[in-house]
C-alpha positions, 0 to 999 in steps of 0.5 A, spaced: 104 634 454 104 641 456 109 646 455 112 645 462 114 638 461 116 639 454 124 639 452 126 646 452 127 646 444 120 644 443 117 649 447 113 656 444 119 661 444 117 668 446 121 675 447 122 678 454 123 685 453 126 687 460 127 685 467 120 682 471 119 680 478 123 673 479 116 670 481 114 671 474 120 671 470 122 664 473 115 661 471 115 664 464 122 660 463 118 654 466 113 654 460 116 657 454 123 658 451 125 665 453 129 670 449 131 676 454 132 682 449 134 687 454 141 683 455 142 682 448 149 685 446 146 685 439 139 687 440 137 687 432 141 680 431 137 677 436 131 679 433 133 676 426 135 670 429 129 668 432 124 672 428 121 666 425 120 662 431 117 667 436 110 668 438 109 672 444 112 678 447 112 679 455 113 686 456 115 690 462 113 697 463 118 702 461 122 697 458 123 698 450 117 700 447 113 695 443 111 698 437 111 697 429 118 696 429 118 690 433 112 687 430 115 688 423 121 684 426 117 678 429 112 676 423 110 670 427 108 674 433 101 673 436 100 676 443 104 681 447 103 680 455 104 687 458 106 688 466 102 693 469 095 696 468 098 702 464 100 700 457 102 706 454 109 703 452 105 698 447 102 701 441 096 697 442 092 701 436 097 698 431 097 691 434 090 691 433 090 693 426 095 687 425 091 682 429 095 682 435 092 681 442 095 685 448 094 684 455 095 688 461 094 686 469 088 690 471 085 689 478 090 686 482 094 692 483 087 697 484 087 697 492 095 698 492 095 704 488 089 707 491 092 706 498 098 709 496 094 715 493 091 716 499 097 716 503 100 720 498 095 725 499 095 725 507 103 726 506 102 732 502 097 735 506 100 734 513 107 735 510 109 728 513 116 727 510 118 735 512 115 733 519 120 727 519 126 731 517 124 736 522 125 731 528 131 728 525 135 734 524 133 736 531 129 742 530 124 740 535 128 741 541 128 749 538 120 749 537 114 746 534 113 744 527 109 750 524 101 748 523 099 745 516 093 745 512 088 739 513 084 735 509 078 738 513 073 742 508 077 739 502 073 737 496 076 732 491 076 732 484 079 725 481 081 725 474 080 718 470 075 714 474 077 707 472 078 701 476 083 705 481 080 712 480 073 708 483 077 705 489 080 712 490 074 715 491 071 710 495 077 711 500 076 719 499 069 718 501 071 714 508 074 721 510 068 724 509 070 728 503 065 730 497 068 727 490 067 729 483 070 727 477 073 728 470 074 723 464 072 722 457 065 721 458 060 721 464 059 714 467 052 712 467 053 707 473 056 713 477 053 717 482 059 722 483 058 729 479 061 729 473 065 735 469 066 735 462 071 740 463 077 739 467 078 747 468 071 747 470 072 742 475 079 744 478 076 751 479 070 748 483 075 743 488 081 744 491 084 737 491 086 734 484 088 726 484 090 724 477 089 716 476 089 718 468 093 713 463 098 716 459 098 717 451 096 722 446 089 723 449 091 725 456 098 728 454 099 735 459 091 735 460 093 738 467 097 744 464 098 751 467 090 753 466 088 747 470 093 749 475 091 756 476 084 754 476 086 749 482 088 756 486 093 757 492 090 752 496 090 747 491 093 740 492 095 736 486 096 728 487 098 724 481 099 716 481 097 715 474 102 717 469 107 723 469 105 725 462 098 727 464 101 733 467 105 739 464 111 738 469 114 745 467 108 748 468 107 745 475 114 747 477 112 754 476 106 753 479 109 751 485 115 756 485 110 762 484 105 759 489 099 758 484 098 752 488 099 750 495 103 743 494 103 737 490 104 729 491 107 725 485 109 718 484 110 719 477 114 723 472 114 725 465 121 722 464 122 717 469 127 716 473 129 722 471 126 728 475 128 735 474 132 738 479 128 744 480 122 739 482 126 736 487 129 742 490 121 744 492 121 743 499 113 743 499 112 738 494 112 730 496 116 726 491 116 718 490 119 714 485 113 710 482 112 706 488 104 705 487 104 698 486 111 696 489 109 691 494 111 684 494 104 682 494 102 686 488 108 685 484 107 678 484 100 678 483 101 682 477 107 678 474 102 672 475 097 675 471 102 676 466 104 669 466 097 667 466 095 671 460 101 668 456 099 661 458 092 661 457 093 664 450 098 658 448 093 653 451 088 656 446 083 659 451 084 666 449 087 672 453 084 673 460 085 681 460 085 683 453 086 691 452 080 695 449 084 696 443 085 689 442 078 685 444 078 678 443 072 673 443 072 666 443 070 663 437 
């Protein structure tokens, strides 16, 4: 008898830390007994009540940090299935030390985020939101919109050449633009020129696209020095994590015209975006919508569910993160 046909009282119990797309949330409830932690009036009380029964956590990005405190509260925990390719809301290193497995949802969102990155780049370079507002406000009747900068002649440096970074690079190449990259190390199977120094790369390009993950190792790596090196024709696009960019340094660089513009889908303290940044007319700001299509979010939710089901069927995780590698016995 599989879990979908078991009485609810006999099913494996899991914690869901925050809302998920309905498609995924409904499937979790078909397979498991789900305790919705974010709805609990007494979160600590719920955890005490289910501590000896909960074996899994379904974690939505940005909902309640999944860390040692939660692991301590759930001594029977085995697996954390996280929604999203980024999992900086989960202390995966600590999970690994405790023998817990963490999974994420890579690949299924690669194309969507890469598409958005290119759309955001074009919108920033050609000032599409500003041009749209110009027409809607009736200003075209008084004269043409001023000429904008162009993609032509630009050189693109990608920060973080993972799955999404490579997909972005392929799209950039289709526009006829040269691509270089910076990351923790050179990738032997990649032909793009590699820069071990982000400052040096910024000085040699005029467009930075950041797809870097969050975490301590990437915190504020795009700082005032990098922005100064990028220069007055420079454009920064960030579709990775907001913490990669020193937001205050970016605001100053935009105000002072140290760089030309920025297109941002992610921010340091989402959903709180600094008023100073919002007031900068020549920046393009999106509310973290890189993977936000029905098709892709459902695919991400399905992979979250599939990871959880596979684990409790004894088949192991489908997409474990590097900090918690798993090999079938």
